[in-house]
C-alpha positions, 0 to 999 in steps of 0.5 A: 517550538517543537511538539512532543510525541511518542514514536516506534523507532526501528534500528534494523532487524536485530532488535525489536521496534522501541517506542520512545519520546521524540519531538516534531519540528515546526510546520512548513507552509505546506504541512499538517500536524496529525494526531495519529489514531491508527496505522496499518503495518505494511510489507514495505515497513519490513523491507526497510527494517531489513535494509532492502530499501535505501532508507537510513536507520534508525528511522520511524516508519509507518505509512498507512496512517489515519488521524485528526488534524491538529494544525496546518501550515499557511498554504494547506487547503486539503484539510483544516484542524479537526478534520479526519484524514488518511495519509498516503505517499508524498510527491513533488507535484511538479515533475513530468509524472506529477504534471500528468497526475501520475505521482506514484512515478514522481521523478523526485520520489526518493527525497520526498519519501525515503530520505529520512528528512524533508526533500530539502534535507531538513528534519521533521523529527528530533530525538533528544535534540538530534535529528531522527530519520522520519518523513517516511512516505511523507508521514512516519505514522508509527507515532502518536503524531505525524507531520504530513503534507498537502499532497499526501493527505486526504480528508475523509468524505462526509459519506464515510463519517460513520466509519472509524479511522482505525478501519480506514487507516490501511487504505493509503498503501496496500489496499490502494495498490491492489485496487488501483492495479485492477481499476486504474493500471490494467483497466480490467474489462468486464467479463475478462479472466484474471488471476491474482498470485498472492492473497495478501493485502494487495492481492485481496484488494485486487480480488475485490476490485476485480469483482467491482470491475466485473471480471470473470473468472477471478482466480486466486493463487496462494499457498495458504488455504485459509487465505484462499477461502477468504479470497473466495468470500471477497470475490474470487470465483476460483482458488488454487493452492500453488502447491497443487499445480495451479498453473495447469488448473488455470490452463484447464479453466481458461484455455483461451488464456488470461486477460490479466495476470497480477503478481504480488509475490515478486518471485520471478518463476511465478511471474514467468509462469504467469506470462505463459498464461496470457491470452493475446493482448493479455496484461501482466501487472507486477507489484511484488518486491523482488530481490534487486538483482533478480531478472525476468526472461520472456520469449520475444516472439510470444510477447510481440506476436500476441501483443502481450504486455508486462506492466510494472505498477507502483501504488496502483497508479493512484493520484491519491486524493480522488482515488482514495475517495473513490475506494471509500465510496465503494467501501461505504456501499459494501463493495470493497469490504476490506475490514475482513482483512484487519486484525487490531493491535495496541500501539505497544504491541507493534512487534506482535503486529509485525510478527502476525504480518510475517507469519501470515496469521493476520492479513492486515495488522492495524495499530490502534495508537490513540482514541478517535 
């Protein structure tokens, strides 16, 4: 028996998202039905809207959901009805990457996250009795209710019981990616210099994580002076506007070179400039969504001779469960104050939230979908 819900349907970038009636399928043994309280708006949602990613349309997006479990399948152990949960990306749990706790690089990522259905092809959502593309990142949380999975659902620990779900929602993607890039992927060392290019959600999370790691200096680079000021509030020791020869200023500040450069822009010229800033054994981590046809060029001798490295990063190398709990612990202790990034919008203001994200007026828009 299906469950009625309301969902924001994306039909591409020629028309706004429209909130309409849908139905959720019956649960499989490893699935949970979650009443969605809030969901963050992420750049990846917009990339799908603009057909930059191979997700079928029309589709229900949303992949930074938080809510309350209503029902669970027979094999679910991560949560029970009534539990507060946050949701992240899904994975198969059995491929070579998943076997070594690296699910962001799941060999079967596409069918579990971007196919518009379950990995076996069956739909999780219907509209008027017909299949609706959903199961985006294993959740599709631009909706009043979502079907999530054993491997992409995290119960909010008791230590965070007093933090509202509307604040916790965005931790499952952008915040996790930026913080994980610093703490897990690049393993930033105390006292080493880092520059973060792009002060959006991912970049700000990286700056906060760099402060946790004890990096010094922590340099933020962006074109928005307001965001640069916020970056300094969150832990950046220096902030340079990219229009004012930021590369030269970084060279002057850190003549020995950067231990770490982290790019969130996806702009190849910026990434290549960052490579020129790396100290011996320096690491450049890249997460920005670039044009699939864009190439990068580096000098082989400089990289080989200096032991320099470039690292592609997905999801901050998170294993979902333990790392999200770790980030929540930092937040509870006041060391990861991501609430300063959030601007709230009611569910029916979803198109306003998207516009705020794209024009830069809000770093992290969050949709309030239901009362906790």
